ChimeraX commands (.cxc) that place a marker at each C-alpha (Angstrom):
marker #1 position -11.16,-5.40,-16.91 radius 0.5
marker #1 position -10.64,-6.00,-13.19 radius 0.5
marker #1 position -7.69,-8.29,-13.89 radius 0.5
marker #1 position -6.04,-5.66,-16.09 radius 0.5
marker #1 position -6.55,-2.89,-13.55 radius 0.5
marker #1 position -5.23,-5.15,-10.79 radius 0.5
marker #1 position -2.10,-5.97,-12.80 radius 0.5
marker #1 position -1.63,-2.34,-13.83 radius 0.5
marker #1 position -1.91,-0.90,-10.32 radius 0.5
marker #1 position 0.19,-3.72,-8.85 radius 0.5
marker #1 position 2.95,-3.01,-11.35 radius 0.5
marker #1 position 2.64,0.77,-10.89 radius 0.5
marker #1 position 2.74,0.54,-7.10 radius 0.5
marker #1 position 5.72,-1.82,-7.36 radius 0.5
marker #1 position 7.66,0.52,-9.64 radius 0.5
marker #1 position 6.86,3.45,-7.38 radius 0.5
marker #1 position 7.96,1.50,-4.30 radius 0.5
marker #1 position 11.27,0.70,-5.96 radius 0.5
marker #1 position 11.84,4.34,-6.95 radius 0.5
marker #1 position 10.77,5.67,-3.55 radius 0.5
marker #1 position 12.92,3.09,-1.78 radius 0.5
marker #1 position 15.97,4.21,-3.76 radius 0.5
marker #1 position 15.06,7.84,-3.09 radius 0.5
marker #1 position 14.83,7.12,0.62 radius 0.5
marker #1 position 18.09,5.20,0.70 radius 0.5
marker #1 position 20.04,7.90,-1.12 radius 0.5
marker #1 position 18.45,11.35,-1.11 radius 0.5
marker #1 position 16.61,11.22,2.21 radius 0.5
marker #1 position 19.46,9.54,4.03 radius 0.5
marker #1 position 21.33,12.84,4.18 radius 0.5
marker #1 position 18.34,14.87,5.36 radius 0.5
marker #1 position 16.20,12.58,7.51 radius 0.5
marker #1 position 16.58,11.35,11.05 radius 0.5
marker #1 position 16.77,7.62,11.74 radius 0.5
marker #1 position 13.15,7.68,12.91 radius 0.5
marker #1 position 12.00,9.45,9.75 radius 0.5
marker #1 position 13.90,6.99,7.56 radius 0.5
marker #1 position 12.37,4.05,9.43 radius 0.5
marker #1 position 8.88,5.46,8.87 radius 0.5
marker #1 position 9.58,6.10,5.20 radius 0.5
marker #1 position 10.90,2.55,4.79 radius 0.5
marker #1 position 7.74,1.20,6.43 radius 0.5
marker #1 position 5.64,2.98,3.81 radius 0.5
marker #1 position 7.83,1.62,1.00 radius 0.5
marker #1 position 7.77,-1.91,2.41 radius 0.5
marker #1 position 3.99,-2.02,2.79 radius 0.5
marker #1 position 3.51,-0.56,-0.67 radius 0.5
marker #1 position 5.79,-3.25,-2.11 radius 0.5
marker #1 position 3.98,-6.04,-0.25 radius 0.5
marker #1 position 0.62,-4.94,-1.55 radius 0.5
marker #1 position 1.92,-4.26,-5.06 radius 0.5
marker #1 position 3.11,-7.86,-5.28 radius 0.5
marker #1 position -0.13,-9.08,-3.79 radius 0.5
marker #1 position -2.17,-7.20,-6.39 radius 0.5
marker #1 position -0.18,-8.76,-9.23 radius 0.5
marker #1 position -0.61,-12.24,-7.76 radius 0.5
marker #1 position -4.33,-11.72,-7.14 radius 0.5
marker #1 position -4.77,-10.44,-10.69 radius 0.5
marker #1 position -3.56,-13.79,-11.94 radius 0.5
marker #1 position -5.04,-15.96,-9.20 radius 0.5
marker #1 position -8.58,-14.69,-8.75 radius 0.5
marker #1 position -11.27,-15.49,-11.24 radius 0.5
marker #1 position -13.35,-12.45,-10.24 radius 0.5
marker #1 position -16.45,-14.63,-10.35 radius 0.5
marker #1 position -17.58,-13.66,-6.85 radius 0.5
marker #1 position -18.18,-10.04,-5.76 radius 0.5
marker #1 position -15.95,-10.53,-2.71 radius 0.5
marker #1 position -12.94,-10.92,-5.00 radius 0.5
marker #1 position -13.52,-7.47,-6.48 radius 0.5
marker #1 position -13.85,-6.01,-2.98 radius 0.5
marker #1 position -10.57,-7.66,-1.96 radius 0.5
marker #1 position -8.58,-6.01,-4.73 radius 0.5
marker #1 position -10.44,-2.71,-4.32 radius 0.5
marker #1 position -9.39,-2.59,-0.67 radius 0.5
marker #1 position -5.76,-3.17,-1.64 radius 0.5
marker #1 position -5.91,-0.69,-4.53 radius 0.5
marker #1 position -7.35,2.04,-2.32 radius 0.5
marker #1 position -5.74,1.19,1.02 radius 0.5
marker #1 position -2.19,1.04,-0.31 radius 0.5
marker #1 position -1.86,4.68,-1.37 radius 0.5
marker #1 position -3.84,5.96,1.61 radius 0.5
marker #1 position -1.56,4.09,4.02 radius 0.5
marker #1 position 1.83,4.43,2.35 radius 0.5
marker #1 position 1.51,7.85,0.76 radius 0.5
marker #1 position 0.26,9.41,3.98 radius 0.5
marker #1 position 3.44,8.12,5.62 radius 0.5
marker #1 position 5.52,9.59,2.79 radius 0.5
marker #1 position 3.74,12.91,3.19 radius 0.5
marker #1 position 4.26,12.93,6.96 radius 0.5
marker #1 position 7.97,12.18,6.63 radius 0.5
marker #1 position 8.63,14.57,3.75 radius 0.5
marker #1 position 6.75,17.44,5.37 radius 0.5
marker #1 position 8.52,16.80,8.69 radius 0.5
marker #1 position 11.91,16.92,6.95 radius 0.5
marker #1 position 10.93,20.24,5.39 radius 0.5
marker #1 position 10.03,21.60,8.82 radius 0.5
marker #1 position 6.26,21.87,8.42 radius 0.5
marker #1 position 4.77,18.49,9.37 radius 0.5
marker #1 position 1.35,17.90,7.84 radius 0.5
marker #1 position -0.34,16.68,11.00 radius 0.5
marker #1 position -3.66,16.18,9.23 radius 0.5
marker #1 position -2.11,13.09,7.60 radius 0.5
marker #1 position -1.60,11.42,10.99 radius 0.5
marker #1 position -5.19,10.12,11.20 radius 0.5
marker #1 position -5.16,9.19,7.49 radius 0.5
marker #1 position -2.54,6.45,7.89 radius 0.5
marker #1 position -4.66,4.23,10.18 radius 0.5
marker #1 position -7.62,4.61,7.81 radius 0.5
marker #1 position -5.45,3.19,5.03 radius 0.5
marker #1 position -4.29,0.43,7.38 radius 0.5
marker #1 position -7.89,-0.40,8.25 radius 0.5
marker #1 position -8.82,-0.65,4.57 radius 0.5
marker #1 position -5.84,-2.97,4.01 radius 0.5
marker #1 position -6.87,-5.09,7.00 radius 0.5
marker #1 position -10.41,-5.35,5.61 radius 0.5
marker #1 position -8.91,-6.50,2.30 radius 0.5
marker #1 position -6.94,-9.21,4.07 radius 0.5
marker #1 position -9.98,-10.36,6.04 radius 0.5
marker #1 position -12.07,-10.46,2.87 radius 0.5
marker #1 position -9.31,-12.54,1.29 radius 0.5
marker #1 position -9.53,-14.95,4.23 radius 0.5
marker #1 position -13.29,-15.11,3.77 radius 0.5
marker #1 position -12.91,-15.69,0.04 radius 0.5
marker #1 position -10.42,-18.48,0.73 radius 0.5
marker #1 position -12.58,-20.33,3.26 radius 0.5
marker #1 position -16.03,-19.80,1.78 radius 0.5
marker #1 position -15.59,-23.00,-0.24 radius 0.5
marker #1 position -14.88,-25.05,2.89 radius 0.5
marker #1 position -18.14,-24.26,4.65 radius 0.5
marker link #1:1,2 radius 0.2
marker link #1:2,3 radius 0.2
marker link #1:3,4 radius 0.2
marker link #1:4,5 radius 0.2
marker link #1:5,6 radius 0.2
marker link #1:6,7 radius 0.2
marker link #1:7,8 radius 0.2
marker link #1:8,9 radius 0.2
marker link #1:9,10 radius 0.2
marker link #1:10,11 radius 0.2
marker link #1:11,12 radius 0.2
marker link #1:12,13 radius 0.2
marker link #1:13,14 radius 0.2
marker link #1:14,15 radius 0.2
marker link #1:15,16 radius 0.2
marker link #1:16,17 radius 0.2
marker link #1:17,18 radius 0.2
marker link #1:18,19 radius 0.2
marker link #1:19,20 radius 0.2
marker link #1:20,21 radius 0.2
marker link #1:21,22 radius 0.2
marker link #1:22,23 radius 0.2
marker link #1:23,24 radius 0.2
marker link #1:24,25 radius 0.2
marker link #1:25,26 radius 0.2
marker link #1:26,27 radius 0.2
marker link #1:27,28 radius 0.2
marker link #1:28,29 radius 0.2
marker link #1:29,30 radius 0.2
marker link #1:30,31 radius 0.2
marker link #1:31,32 radius 0.2
marker link #1:32,33 radius 0.2
marker link #1:33,34 radius 0.2
marker link #1:34,35 radius 0.2
marker link #1:35,36 radius 0.2
marker link #1:36,37 radius 0.2
marker link #1:37,38 radius 0.2
marker link #1:38,39 radius 0.2
marker link #1:39,40 radius 0.2
marker link #1:40,41 radius 0.2
marker link #1:41,42 radius 0.2
marker link #1:42,43 radius 0.2
marker link #1:43,44 radius 0.2
marker link #1:44,45 radius 0.2
marker link #1:45,46 radius 0.2
marker link #1:46,47 radius 0.2
marker link #1:47,48 radius 0.2
marker link #1:48,49 radius 0.2
marker link #1:49,50 radius 0.2
marker link #1:50,51 radius 0.2
marker link #1:51,52 radius 0.2
marker link #1:52,53 radius 0.2
marker link #1:53,54 radius 0.2
marker link #1:54,55 radius 0.2
marker link #1:55,56 radius 0.2
marker link #1:56,57 radius 0.2
marker link #1:57,58 radius 0.2
marker link #1:58,59 radius 0.2
marker link #1:59,60 radius 0.2
marker link #1:60,61 radius 0.2
marker link #1:61,62 radius 0.2
marker link #1:62,63 radius 0.2
marker link #1:63,64 radius 0.2
marker link #1:64,65 radius 0.2
marker link #1:65,66 radius 0.2
marker link #1:66,67 radius 0.2
marker link #1:67,68 radius 0.2
marker link #1:68,69 radius 0.2
marker link #1:69,70 radius 0.2
marker link #1:70,71 radius 0.2
marker link #1:71,72 radius 0.2
marker link #1:72,73 radius 0.2
marker link #1:73,74 radius 0.2
marker link #1:74,75 radius 0.2
marker link #1:75,76 radius 0.2
marker link #1:76,77 radius 0.2
marker link #1:77,78 radius 0.2
marker link #1:78,79 radius 0.2
marker link #1:79,80 radius 0.2
marker link #1:80,81 radius 0.2
marker link #1:81,82 radius 0.2
marker link #1:82,83 radius 0.2
marker link #1:83,84 radius 0.2
marker link #1:84,85 radius 0.2
marker link #1:85,86 radius 0.2
marker link #1:86,87 radius 0.2
marker link #1:87,88 radius 0.2
marker link #1:88,89 radius 0.2
marker link #1:89,90 radius 0.2
marker link #1:90,91 radius 0.2
marker link #1:91,92 radius 0.2
marker link #1:92,93 radius 0.2
marker link #1:93,94 radius 0.2
marker link #1:94,95 radius 0.2
marker link #1:95,96 radius 0.2
marker link #1:96,97 radius 0.2
marker link #1:97,98 radius 0.2
marker link #1:98,99 radius 0.2
marker link #1:99,100 radius 0.2
marker link #1:100,101 radius 0.2
marker link #1:101,102 radius 0.2
marker link #1:102,103 radius 0.2
marker link #1:103,104 radius 0.2
marker link #1:104,105 radius 0.2
marker link #1:105,106 radius 0.2
marker link #1:106,107 radius 0.2
marker link #1:107,108 radius 0.2
marker link #1:108,109 radius 0.2
marker link #1:109,110 radius 0.2
marker link #1:110,111 radius 0.2
marker link #1:111,112 radius 0.2
marker link #1:112,113 radius 0.2
marker link #1:113,114 radius 0.2
marker link #1:114,115 radius 0.2
marker link #1:115,116 radius 0.2
marker link #1:116,117 radius 0.2
marker link #1:117,118 radius 0.2
marker link #1:118,119 radius 0.2
marker link #1:119,120 radius 0.2
marker link #1:120,121 radius 0.2
marker link #1:121,122 radius 0.2
marker link #1:122,123 radius 0.2
marker link #1:123,124 radius 0.2
marker link #1:124,125 radius 0.2
marker link #1:125,126 radius 0.2
marker link #1:126,127 radius 0.2
marker link #1:127,128 radius 0.2
marker link #1:128,129 radius 0.2
view
């Protein structure tokens, strides 16, 4: 089940990143400042990176060790918290009513992603020691 959910969310996040990237490049380009576009592109880029990573991990991990499930959980949860909070900040700023409450949410998503990466490091080296 974990492999299927990992593949599903990786593919979903990837498709959404592609659609949002096209939206940013075409629709937002006319309305957003250069700084807003750069922020939006950062959210898209990080979502794409982690979408691809989820697909790869779905195939590469055996999910025999609990750490492996925690790794993918961090990426599944951290990706939308990080990227979508950026999208919300940019979109609301463009509309003239910036949702400032999302400002502290972005680093929480980034922290969860960082924890996922560190757990992946641990999972990779636990066989060496």
